[in-house]
Structures are given as structure tokens and as C-alpha cells.
C-alpha positions as CSV (number, residue, x, y, z in Angstrom):
1,M,0.0,0.0,0.0
2,T,2.8,2.4,0.9
3,P,4.3,2.3,-2.7
4,V,1.0,3.4,-4.1
5,L,0.6,6.2,-1.6
6,A,4.2,7.3,-2.2
7,Y,3.6,7.5,-6.0
8,V,0.4,9.5,-5.5
9,M,2.3,12.0,-3.3
10,S,5.0,12.2,-5.9
11,F,2.4,12.7,-8.7
12,I,0.6,15.5,-6.8
13,G,3.8,17.3,-5.9
14,S,4.9,17.1,-9.6
15,V,1.7,18.5,-11.0
16,L,1.8,21.4,-8.6
17,G,5.5,22.0,-9.2
18,L,5.0,22.0,-12.9
19,R,2.2,24.5,-12.8
20,C,4.2,26.8,-10.5
21,A,7.2,26.5,-12.9
22,V,5.0,27.6,-15.8
23,R,4.3,30.9,-13.9
24,A,7.9,31.3,-12.9
25,R,8.9,31.4,-16.6
26,T,7.1,34.7,-17.1
27,A,6.6,36.2,-13.7
28,Q,8.6,39.3,-12.6
29,P,10.0,38.7,-10.1
30,A,10.1,34.9,-10.3
31,F,11.3,34.2,-6.8
32,G,7.9,33.5,-5.3
33,W,6.8,31.0,-8.0
34,L,10.2,29.3,-7.9
35,L,9.9,28.8,-4.2
36,A,6.4,27.5,-4.6
37,A,7.6,25.0,-7.3
38,A,10.5,23.9,-5.0
39,I,8.2,23.3,-2.1
40,A,5.7,21.4,-4.3
41,L,8.3,19.2,-6.1
42,G,11.1,19.0,-3.5
43,G,8.8,18.9,-0.4
44,A,5.7,17.0,-1.4
45,G,6.8,15.3,-4.6
46,I,10.2,14.0,-3.4
47,W,10.7,14.2,0.4
48,V,7.1,13.3,1.4
49,M,7.2,10.5,-1.1
50,H,10.4,9.3,0.6
51,F,9.0,9.4,4.1
52,T,5.7,7.8,3.0
53,A,7.6,4.9,1.4
54,M,9.8,4.5,4.5
55,L,6.6,3.9,6.6
56,G,6.4,0.5,4.9
57,F,10.0,-0.4,5.7
58,T,10.6,-2.8,8.5
59,V,13.6,-4.8,9.9
60,D,12.7,-8.1,11.5
61,G,13.4,-8.2,15.2
62,T,13.7,-4.5,15.9
63,S,11.8,-1.3,15.7
64,I,12.6,1.8,13.7
65,R,12.9,5.3,15.0
66,Y,14.0,8.6,13.4
67,D,16.5,11.3,14.4
68,M,14.3,14.4,14.1
69,P,17.0,17.0,13.3
70,L,18.4,14.8,10.5
71,T,14.9,14.1,9.1
72,L,14.1,17.8,9.0
73,L,17.5,18.5,7.4
74,S,16.8,16.0,4.7
75,A,13.5,17.8,3.9
76,A,15.2,21.2,3.8
77,I,17.9,19.8,1.4
78,A,15.2,18.5,-1.0
79,I,13.5,21.9,-1.2
80,I,16.8,23.8,-1.5
81,V,18.3,21.7,-4.3
82,V,15.1,21.8,-6.3
83,F,15.0,25.6,-5.9
84,I,18.6,25.9,-7.0
85,G,18.0,23.7,-10.0
86,L,14.9,25.6,-11.0
87,A,16.7,28.9,-10.7
88,I,19.5,27.7,-12.9
89,V,17.3,26.5,-15.8
90,V,14.4,28.9,-15.6
91,R,16.6,32.0,-15.6
92,G,19.5,30.6,-17.6
93,H,20.0,31.9,-21.0
94,R,21.6,28.8,-22.6
95,E,19.5,25.7,-22.0
96,A,22.2,23.4,-23.4
97,I,24.4,24.4,-20.4
98,A,21.8,25.3,-17.8
99,L,19.8,22.1,-18.1
100,P,22.6,19.6,-17.5
101,L,24.0,21.8,-14.7
102,G,20.7,22.2,-13.0
103,G,19.9,18.5,-13.4
104,A,23.2,17.5,-11.9
105,V,22.9,19.8,-8.9
106,T,19.3,18.8,-8.2
107,G,19.9,15.0,-8.8
108,L,22.9,14.9,-6.5
109,G,21.0,16.9,-3.9
110,V,18.0,14.5,-4.1
111,A,20.4,11.5,-3.7
112,A,21.9,13.3,-0.7
113,M,18.5,13.8,0.8
114,H,17.6,10.2,0.3
115,Y,20.7,8.8,2.0
116,L,20.6,11.4,4.8
117,G,17.0,10.4,5.4
118,M,18.2,6.8,5.6
119,A,20.9,7.8,8.0
120,A,18.2,9.4,10.2
121,M,16.8,5.9,10.8
122,S,17.8,4.3,14.1
123,T,17.3,0.6,14.0
124,G,19.9,-0.8,16.4
125,V,21.3,-3.1,13.7
126,T,24.1,-2.7,11.2
127,M,23.2,-1.2,7.8
128,E,25.3,-1.8,4.7
129,Y,25.0,-0.5,1.1
130,G,25.9,-2.1,-2.2
131,T,28.1,0.2,-4.2
132,G,26.6,-0.7,-7.6
133,L,23.0,0.0,-6.7
134,V,23.9,3.2,-4.8
135,L,25.7,4.5,-7.9
136,L,22.7,3.4,-10.1
137,S,20.3,5.3,-7.7
138,I,22.4,8.4,-8.0
139,L,22.4,8.1,-11.8
140,I,18.6,7.7,-11.8
141,A,18.3,10.8,-9.6
142,V,20.4,12.9,-11.9
143,V,18.6,11.7,-15.0
144,A,15.1,12.1,-13.4
145,A,16.0,15.6,-12.1
146,T,17.2,16.7,-15.6
147,A,14.0,15.3,-17.2
148,A,11.9,17.1,-14.5
149,L,13.6,20.4,-15.2
150,W,13.1,19.9,-18.9
151,F,9.4,19.3,-18.4
152,M,9.3,22.5,-16.3
153,L,10.8,24.5,-19.2
154,H,8.7,23.1,-22.0
155,V,5.4,21.6,-20.7
156,Q,2.3,23.6,-21.2
157,G,-1.4,22.8,-20.8
158,W,-3.0,20.5,-18.2
159,G,-3.0,17.4,-20.3
160,N,0.8,17.6,-20.9
161,T,1.3,18.5,-17.2
162,V,-0.5,15.4,-16.0
163,G,1.4,13.1,-18.4
164,A,4.7,14.6,-17.4
165,A,3.9,14.3,-13.7
166,M,3.1,10.6,-14.1
167,I,6.5,10.1,-15.7
168,M,8.2,12.1,-12.9
169,G,6.5,10.1,-10.2
170,V,7.8,6.9,-11.7
171,A,11.3,8.3,-11.9
172,V,11.3,9.6,-8.4
173,C,9.9,6.4,-6.9
174,G,12.3,4.4,-9.0
175,M,15.3,6.3,-7.6
176,H,14.0,5.7,-4.0
177,Y,13.4,2.0,-4.3
178,T,16.7,1.4,-6.1
179,G,18.4,3.1,-3.2
180,M,16.4,0.9,-0.8
181,A,17.4,-2.2,-2.7
182,S,21.1,-1.3,-2.2
183,M,20.7,-1.6,1.6
184,S,21.0,-4.7,3.8
185,A,20.5,-5.0,7.5
186,H,22.5,-7.3,9.8
187,H,21.9,-8.2,13.4
188,G,25.1,-8.1,15.4
189,E,25.9,-9.8,18.6
190,H,25.7,-6.5,20.4
191,H,23.3,-3.8,19.4
192,G,21.7,-1.1,21.4
193,L,18.0,-0.1,21.5
194,P,17.1,2.4,18.8
195,E,16.8,6.0,19.9
196,G,14.7,8.7,18.4
197,V,11.0,9.4,17.4
198,A,8.7,6.6,16.4
199,P,7.2,6.9,12.9
200,V,3.7,7.1,14.3
201,E,4.7,10.2,16.3
202,L,5.8,11.9,13.1
203,L,2.8,10.8,11.1
204,T,0.2,13.3,12.6
205,P,2.3,16.5,12.3
206,L,3.5,15.3,8.8
207,L,0.0,14.7,7.5
208,T,-1.2,18.1,8.9
209,T,1.7,20.0,7.4
210,V,1.4,18.3,4.1
211,A,-2.3,18.9,3.9
212,L,-1.9,22.6,4.7
213,V,0.9,23.0,2.1
214,V,-0.9,21.1,-0.6
215,V,-4.1,23.0,-0.1
216,G,-2.2,26.3,-0.1
217,L,-0.5,25.4,-3.3
218,V,-3.7,24.3,-4.9
219,V,-5.3,27.6,-4.0
220,L,-2.3,29.6,-5.3
221,V,-2.2,27.7,-8.6
222,G,-6.0,27.8,-9.0
223,V,-6.2,31.6,-8.5
224,A,-3.4,32.0,-11.0
225,E,-5.1,29.8,-13.6
226,L,-8.4,31.7,-13.1
227,E,-6.7,35.0,-13.4
228,V,-5.0,33.9,-16.7
229,R,-8.3,32.7,-18.1
230,S,-10.1,35.9,-17.1
231,V,-7.5,37.9,-18.9
232,A,-8.0,35.8,-22.0
233,V,-11.8,36.2,-21.8
234,A,-11.5,39.9,-21.2
235,A,-9.5,40.2,-24.5
236,G,-12.9,39.7,-26.2
237,P,-13.8,37.9,-29.4
238,A,-10.9,37.2,-31.8
239,P,-10.8,38.7,-35.2
240,E,-9.0,36.5,-37.7
241,S,-5.6,37.9,-37.0
242,K,-2.5,36.3,-35.6
243,E,-2.0,39.0,-33.0
244,T,-5.5,38.7,-31.5
245,S,-5.4,34.9,-31.5
246,T,-2.3,35.1,-29.4
247,L,-4.1,37.2,-26.8
248,L,-6.8,34.6,-26.5
249,S,-4.3,31.9,-25.4
250,T,-4.3,30.9,-21.7
251,D,-0.6,30.1,-21.9
252,P,1.0,32.6,-19.4
253,A,4.1,32.7,-21.5
254,T,2.0,34.0,-24.4
255,L,0.0,36.4,-22.2
256,A,3.2,37.9,-20.9
257,H,4.1,39.2,-24.3
258,S,0.8,41.1,-24.3
259,G,1.6,42.9,-21.1
260,R,-0.8,40.6,-19.1
261,Q,0.7,38.3,-16.6
262,W,0.1,36.9,-13.1
263,P,0.6,38.2,-10.5
264,R,-0.5,41.6,-11.6
265,L,2.2,44.3,-11.4
266,P,1.2,47.6,-9.7
267,T,0.3,50.3,-12.1
268,H,1.4,53.9,-11.7
269,D,-0.7,56.9,-12.8
């Protein structure tokens, strides 16, 4: 059940992140939309997916607890690296350079988040990692991050957004479970009792925070979408001219060229 829930969270975060990235491409300034996209994708789409998947992880003969500071640090890393990657590609002038650079930074950061989150687990047993699968998971993270950033640069329309988010969800979950497959647990002769916070104690505040963040992002994106559509409708019926048909588009990148974009900039008399 947890793999399904993990994928759903990754999908939701990816959809919201992609829609926020669409706004960031044309907004002036873009900081607010970039931050919203980073929280959606890095926070909900990646870190929450990771933690949700970890709820299904067990080690026979012991209980699992979490180091709270390390767990929160891993969440912060996920959001920060996605923000940096987005800033590089959205505001970069040469995509051929900005996209691989942003993908590498984001992918390595996501891998660091994953393994830091794993290090935050306290099980009282010895944990070992297989080098080959670890390297494969890092490669998947970099490729997935690069693909996600490409989608954020080029995807337009809700149909394409949903399709891209489905692919991104598979890639993110694939990286996570490849990393998990690289790990093995061994009971030693002497092992202490695990210390930290039990998963169930993290579940309530996690669900509350995620619900508030997701609802806030849905409202933010929804208001932006309605604003863009209202601007297109306000443009009126379209004569058969290329210029007017451009104004009727609901693509914010197109509307920006007409001087209409969201959020509205203050006007001066």
C-alpha cells in the first residue's frame, strides 16, 4: 500500500510543481513561483514521497525510530536543491548548459536527501549498502532531475502536465526503491536499542503539514489559472488575426508578451 501512496504524493507534488514553474517562466520577479515550485516538487513530490515509502520499511526483530533533526534537514535539502536547479534552468540563457548543470545539482542533492534520510533511521542493527545499486540510484536521480527540469521548461497545458507528472512520479519512486534495494541490515551480537522518534509520532504532524501545504499550493495555482483565463476572456472575441489569437491563449508565456501576466504588477498613474 505504501508504494501506491508514495507514488500518489510524488504525482501530486509534480503536478503542482510543474504549474508553478509555468508561472515562474514569465513572472517578474520569479522568486515566489520558484519557491512554490520547489516546495511542491522538493517537499511534497520528493521528500514526502520518501518518508511515505519509508513507513512501509521494516527490519525483523527491531523497531525503527527517526532522528528528528536529520529528518528535517533532509526535507530542507530536498527543497533547497530543487529551488537551485529551477533557478538555474528557468533564468538561464543557454538551455544546453543550464539544463545539465541544474539536473546534476538537483539530482545529486536529491540523492543526498535520500541517504541522509536513511541515516536518520535508528534501528539498532548494522546497515550496509551495495556500491553498484547506490551509484545506479544516484544516476537515476540525476537523469530524473534533468527530465523534470526539462518538463518545467517546456510543458504547457494541463494534459501535458498530468502526463509529465506521471513520468516524474515513476522516476522519483524508481530512484528511491533502487536506493532501498542497495541496503541490507545485519543483526550483530551486540546492538543497542534504537533511539529517536517513532514513525507514528511523526505521522500526525507530517500529515497536517502536508495537507496545509498542498491546499495552499492548490489555491495559489488555482487563483493564477483563473486570473489567466479571465484575462483571455477579457480580451474579447478574436478577429481572424495572428495578434489577437495570441491574446486569447491561456498560456501565461503568451500572455506575458501582451503585457498581461500573473501576479498583476502595480500600475502607476
